[in-house]
Backbone as CSV, one residue per row, in Angstrom:
resi,resn,N_x,N_y,N_z,CA_x,CA_y,CA_z,C_x,C_y,C_z
1,UNK,235.400,-181.897,-27.495,236.482,-182.044,-26.537,236.245,-183.265,-25.665
2,UNK,237.277,-184.036,-25.465,237.169,-185.242,-24.661,236.989,-184.894,-23.189
3,UNK,236.055,-185.609,-22.545,235.778,-185.326,-21.137,235.038,-186.480,-20.486
4,UNK,235.029,-186.432,-19.148,234.147,-187.268,-18.354,232.901,-186.425,-18.099
5,UNK,231.763,-187.055,-17.983,230.535,-186.352,-17.641,230.197,-186.712,-16.198
6,UNK,230.156,-185.713,-15.332,229.915,-185.926,-13.903,228.556,-185.348,-13.547
7,UNK,227.742,-186.162,-12.882,226.446,-185.694,-12.398,226.425,-185.892,-10.900
8,UNK,226.341,-184.785,-10.181,226.332,-184.857,-8.720,224.916,-185.167,-8.242
9,UNK,224.799,-185.554,-6.982,223.495,-185.965,-6.474,222.509,-184.810,-6.325
10,UNK,222.969,-183.578,-6.469,222.041,-182.448,-6.459,221.570,-182.092,-7.872
11,UNK,221.996,-182.885,-8.870,221.604,-182.648,-10.251,222.562,-181.781,-11.039
12,UNK,223.614,-181.292,-10.388,224.605,-180.475,-11.095,225.342,-181.341,-12.108
13,UNK,225.595,-180.783,-13.285,226.259,-181.501,-14.367,227.575,-180.794,-14.683
14,UNK,228.649,-181.576,-14.784,229.988,-181.038,-15.031,230.665,-181.810,-16.157
15,UNK,231.418,-181.101,-16.970,232.300,-181.732,-17.952,233.711,-181.608,-17.398
16,UNK,234.403,-182.735,-17.268,235.701,-182.759,-16.604,236.769,-183.326,-17.532
17,UNK,237.864,-182.604,-17.634,238.996,-183.035,-18.458,239.729,-184.172,-17.750
18,UNK,239.880,-185.315,-18.427,240.605,-186.426,-17.804,242.068,-186.065,-17.540
19,UNK,242.574,-186.505,-16.405,243.982,-186.319,-16.085,244.781,-187.533,-16.531
20,UNK,246.038,-187.586,-16.122,246.926,-188.689,-16.512,246.609,-189.990,-15.781
21,UNK,245.991,-189.901,-14.603,245.707,-191.075,-13.771,244.194,-191.222,-13.611
22,UNK,243.562,-192.060,-14.432,242.102,-192.172,-14.401,241.591,-192.715,-13.070
23,UNK,242.327,-193.623,-12.422,241.896,-194.132,-11.123,241.825,-193.006,-10.097
24,UNK,242.866,-192.197,-10.027,242.876,-191.068,-9.088,241.763,-190.079,-9.417
25,UNK,241.552,-189.830,-10.711,240.470,-188.924,-11.129,239.129,-189.432,-10.625
26,UNK,238.839,-190.695,-10.915,237.539,-191.257,-10.554,237.341,-191.304,-9.046
27,UNK,238.388,-191.677,-8.302,238.268,-191.715,-6.841,238.006,-190.322,-6.273
28,UNK,238.651,-189.325,-6.823,238.416,-187.953,-6.350,236.991,-187.511,-6.669
29,UNK,236.512,-187.835,-7.864,235.193,-187.383,-8.301,234.041,-188.070,-7.585
30,UNK,234.207,-189.343,-7.190,233.137,-190.038,-6.462,233.359,-189.999,-4.954
31,UNK,234.431,-189.361,-4.535,234.758,-189.167,-3.121,234.980,-190.506,-2.421
32,UNK,235.873,-191.307,-2.969,236.215,-192.577,-2.341,236.489,-193.672,-3.349
33,UNK,236.395,-194.897,-2.873,236.637,-196.057,-3.734,235.569,-196.139,-4.813
34,UNK,235.979,-196.634,-5.970,235.070,-196.647,-7.118,234.438,-198.009,-7.355
35,UNK,233.245,-197.969,-7.926,232.553,-199.170,-8.371,231.994,-198.901,-9.754
36,UNK,232.150,-199.860,-10.645,231.682,-199.742,-12.018,230.234,-200.180,-12.139
37,UNK,229.459,-199.379,-12.858,228.093,-199.726,-13.234,228.066,-199.654,-14.758
38,UNK,227.889,-200.780,-15.403,227.869,-200.808,-16.873,226.517,-200.283,-17.352
39,UNK,226.541,-199.212,-18.131,225.317,-198.614,-18.652,224.978,-199.215,-20.017
40,UNK,225.995,-199.354,-20.845,225.851,-199.945,-22.173,227.231,-200.458,-22.583
41,UNK,227.350,-201.137,-23.701,228.685,-201.594,-24.111,229.696,-200.462,-24.296
42,UNK,229.214,-199.250,-24.539,230.129,-198.130,-24.778,230.156,-197.099,-23.657
43,UNK,229.298,-197.244,-22.654,229.224,-196.243,-21.579,229.298,-196.932,-20.223
44,UNK,230.196,-196.411,-19.384,230.343,-196.863,-18.007,229.959,-195.732,-17.066
45,UNK,229.448,-196.100,-15.911,229.185,-195.138,-14.841,230.003,-195.587,-13.639
46,UNK,230.630,-194.642,-12.974,231.424,-194.933,-11.788,230.794,-194.230,-10.597
47,UNK,230.673,-194.960,-9.488,230.082,-194.438,-8.258,230.961,-194.815,-7.077
48,UNK,230.664,-194.250,-5.932,231.357,-194.618,-4.695,230.870,-195.996,-4.281
49,UNK,231.804,-196.948,-4.130,231.406,-198.334,-3.871,230.699,-198.518,-2.534
50,UNK,230.875,-197.605,-1.603,230.227,-197.726,-0.302,229.087,-196.732,-0.132
51,UNK,228.728,-196.065,-1.214,227.706,-195.022,-1.151,226.375,-195.481,-0.604
52,UNK,225.902,-196.627,-1.056,224.617,-197.135,-0.568,224.702,-197.663,0.854
53,UNK,225.857,-198.216,1.216,226.027,-198.813,2.538,226.236,-197.746,3.612
54,UNK,227.138,-196.815,3.340,227.522,-195.826,4.351,226.441,-194.778,4.600
55,UNK,225.615,-194.514,3.605,224.575,-193.503,3.789,225.086,-192.079,3.774
56,UNK,226.286,-191.865,3.227,226.869,-190.527,3.196,226.345,-189.667,2.047
57,UNK,225.661,-190.281,1.105,225.196,-189.566,-0.075,223.682,-189.680,-0.195
58,UNK,223.120,-188.820,-1.018,221.687,-188.882,-1.284,221.452,-189.464,-2.678
59,UNK,220.220,-189.821,-2.926,219.805,-190.411,-4.196,220.133,-189.453,-5.340
60,UNK,220.725,-189.986,-6.384,221.071,-189.193,-7.565,220.013,-189.476,-8.629
61,UNK,218.990,-188.635,-8.666,217.860,-188.859,-9.556,218.283,-188.878,-11.022
62,UNK,219.007,-187.864,-11.455,219.400,-187.774,-12.862,220.367,-188.894,-13.244
63,UNK,221.377,-189.123,-12.418,222.331,-190.204,-12.688,221.656,-191.560,-12.724
64,UNK,220.703,-191.783,-11.815,219.966,-193.049,-11.772,219.114,-193.220,-13.022
65,UNK,218.472,-192.154,-13.445,217.641,-192.203,-14.647,218.479,-192.572,-15.877
66,UNK,219.639,-191.959,-15.994,220.511,-192.219,-17.143,221.054,-193.651,-17.101
67,UNK,221.482,-194.088,-15.920,222.097,-195.412,-15.785,221.076,-196.546,-15.736
68,UNK,219.832,-196.227,-15.419,218.809,-197.257,-15.332,218.890,-198.081,-14.063
69,UNK,219.524,-197.528,-13.024,219.663,-198.182,-11.715,219.624,-197.115,-10.638
70,UNK,219.320,-197.527,-9.427,219.323,-196.576,-8.316,220.760,-196.329,-7.876
71,UNK,221.174,-195.065,-7.951,222.528,-194.667,-7.581,222.476,-193.516,-6.594
72,UNK,223.507,-193.421,-5.769,223.628,-192.305,-4.833,224.975,-191.626,-5.054
73,UNK,225.044,-190.365,-4.639,226.299,-189.619,-4.748,226.632,-189.258,-6.179
74,UNK,227.838,-188.718,-6.367,228.271,-188.345,-7.713,228.389,-189.561,-8.629
75,UNK,228.023,-189.384,-9.883,228.147,-190.427,-10.899,229.033,-189.875,-12.006
76,UNK,230.055,-190.638,-12.386,230.972,-190.228,-13.448,230.767,-191.151,-14.641
77,UNK,230.369,-190.577,-15.762,230.163,-191.350,-16.978,231.415,-191.282,-17.836
78,UNK,231.872,-192.471,-18.268,233.077,-192.600,-19.084,232.807,-193.649,-20.156
79,UNK,233.848,-194.038,-20.849,233.804,-195.155,-21.777,235.035,-196.002,-21.496
80,UNK,235.308,-196.970,-22.359,236.534,-197.749,-22.234,237.001,-198.169,-23.618
81,UNK,238.289,-198.412,-23.723,238.850,-198.841,-25.001,238.785,-200.363,-25.118
82,UNK,239.340,-200.905,-26.196,239.296,-202.347,-26.457,239.957,-203.169,-25.353
83,UNK,240.929,-202.563,-24.643,241.648,-203.254,-23.582,240.998,-203.073,-22.216
84,UNK,239.879,-202.345,-22.161,239.190,-202.122,-20.899,239.671,-200.919,-20.118
85,UNK,240.565,-200.118,-20.698,241.064,-198.918,-20.024,240.020,-197.801,-20.096
86,UNK,239.859,-197.074,-19.015,238.895,-195.980,-18.972,239.288,-194.897,-19.956
87,UNK,238.281,-194.395,-20.661,238.488,-193.329,-21.637,237.342,-192.325,-21.514
88,UNK,237.448,-191.184,-22.180,236.383,-190.185,-22.098,235.030,-190.734,-22.566
89,UNK,233.981,-190.110,-22.094,232.626,-190.508,-22.457,232.408,-190.239,-23.952
90,UNK,231.639,-191.092,-24.644,231.360,-190.819,-26.060,230.674,-189.462,-26.237
91,UNK,231.109,-188.718,-27.216,230.589,-187.359,-27.442,229.078,-187.363,-27.657
92,UNK,228.569,-188.312,-28.425,227.130,-188.363,-28.683,226.321,-188.585,-27.416
93,UNK,226.823,-189.437,-26.524,226.157,-189.685,-25.249,226.130,-188.405,-24.414
94,UNK,227.282,-187.769,-24.298,227.379,-186.542,-23.505,226.487,-185.448,-24.078
95,UNK,226.527,-185.289,-25.384,225.731,-184.238,-26.025,224.245,-184.473,-25.781
96,UNK,223.810,-185.726,-25.869,222.406,-186.037,-25.630,221.955,-185.665,-24.231
97,UNK,222.835,-185.799,-23.262,222.511,-185.444,-21.869,222.594,-183.938,-21.664
98,UNK,223.692,-183.342,-22.113,223.944,-181.932,-21.796,223.092,-180.961,-22.591
99,UNK,222.523,-181.388,-23.709,221.640,-180.491,-24.454,220.384,-180.171,-23.665
100,UNK,220.002,-181.064,-22.758,218.777,-180.878,-21.983,219.049,-180.405,-20.552
101,UNK,220.307,-180.172,-20.206,220.660,-179.780,-18.840,221.480,-178.491,-18.859
102,UNK,221.442,-177.808,-17.736,222.346,-176.676,-17.565,223.661,-177.242,-17.040
103,UNK,224.737,-177.004,-17.780,226.039,-177.540,-17.413,226.817,-176.477,-16.651
104,UNK,227.396,-176.867,-15.524,228.169,-175.962,-14.683,229.238,-175.258,-15.509
105,UNK,229.417,-173.958,-15.280,230.460,-173.199,-15.963,230.208,-173.045,-17.449
106,UNK,228.940,-173.015,-17.842,228.573,-172.867,-19.252,229.176,-173.955,-20.126
107,UNK,229.408,-175.123,-19.563,229.895,-176.251,-20.336,231.391,-176.301,-20.548
108,UNK,232.127,-175.374,-19.939,233.585,-175.411,-20.101,234.154,-176.640,-19.406
109,UNK,235.283,-177.117,-19.919,235.931,-178.265,-19.295,236.609,-177.842,-18.004
110,UNK,236.330,-178.573,-16.952,236.930,-178.307,-15.649,238.026,-179.322,-15.382
111,UNK,238.966,-178.954,-14.542,239.922,-179.935,-14.048,239.201,-180.773,-12.994
112,UNK,239.756,-181.923,-12.678,239.181,-182.764,-11.623,239.127,-181.965,-10.323
113,UNK,240.196,-181.258,-10.013,240.270,-180.499,-8.756,239.193,-179.421,-8.687
114,UNK,238.962,-178.727,-9.791,237.944,-177.675,-9.823,236.553,-178.271,-9.657
115,UNK,236.296,-179.394,-10.295,235.001,-180.059,-10.167,234.767,-180.525,-8.732
116,UNK,235.775,-181.143,-8.131,235.649,-181.615,-6.745,235.368,-180.440,-5.814
117,UNK,236.060,-179.326,-6.020,235.846,-178.137,-5.192,234.431,-177.579,-5.387
118,UNK,233.952,-177.555,-6.618,232.603,-177.051,-6.890,231.552,-177.937,-6.236
119,UNK,231.731,-179.260,-6.317,230.773,-180.167,-5.683,230.799,-180.010,-4.159
120,UNK,231.985,-179.842,-3.590,232.099,-179.653,-2.138,231.410,-178.361,-1.709
121,UNK,231.572,-177.308,-2.491,230.938,-176.025,-2.179,229.414,-176.165,-2.223
122,UNK,228.905,-176.910,-3.192,227.448,-177.114,-3.272,226.951,-177.899,-2.071
123,UNK,227.722,-178.897,-1.626,227.329,-179.681,-0.455,227.307,-178.798,0.812
124,UNK,228.317,-177.929,0.931,228.362,-177.026,2.083,227.166,-176.095,2.094
125,UNK,226.810,-175.551,0.935,225.650,-174.659,0.851,224.370,-175.406,1.196
126,UNK,224.244,-176.627,0.718,223.038,-177.420,1.021,222.959,-177.732,2.506
127,UNK,224.075,-178.091,3.133,224.098,-178.401,4.558,223.771,-177.169,5.389
128,UNK,224.239,-176.011,4.959,224.000,-174.771,5.703,222.538,-174.341,5.616
129,UNK,221.853,-174.723,4.554,220.453,-174.298,4.384,219.468,-175.203,5.118
130,UNK,219.969,-176.307,5.673,219.074,-177.236,6.374,218.879,-176.829,7.806
């Protein structure tokens, strides 16, 4: 099934069904303006463009390890077509990551809204435990 692979800064992994508007999807998932991090010719990572500057997010260990760069906040892995349009992440890439991780919701595809709500709930729980 086609999806975006989202890794939140707490290590939570989500499979998200792309909506009709990829820009709106990505902005919702990274909680703000997006910035592209090229992982490979076939894999892109999207992050909040002000994440490192604003200090609103914490280090994303798993996302950073996969991307090979230091990243903070949620990371959304996608691909792109020949014209540069955002498309779902390659299945082989996603499978390689998710086989070694526990995927939220037993790996079911979530809507963007459900994923955003789940990440917000995890942030609230983390803030309450501090």
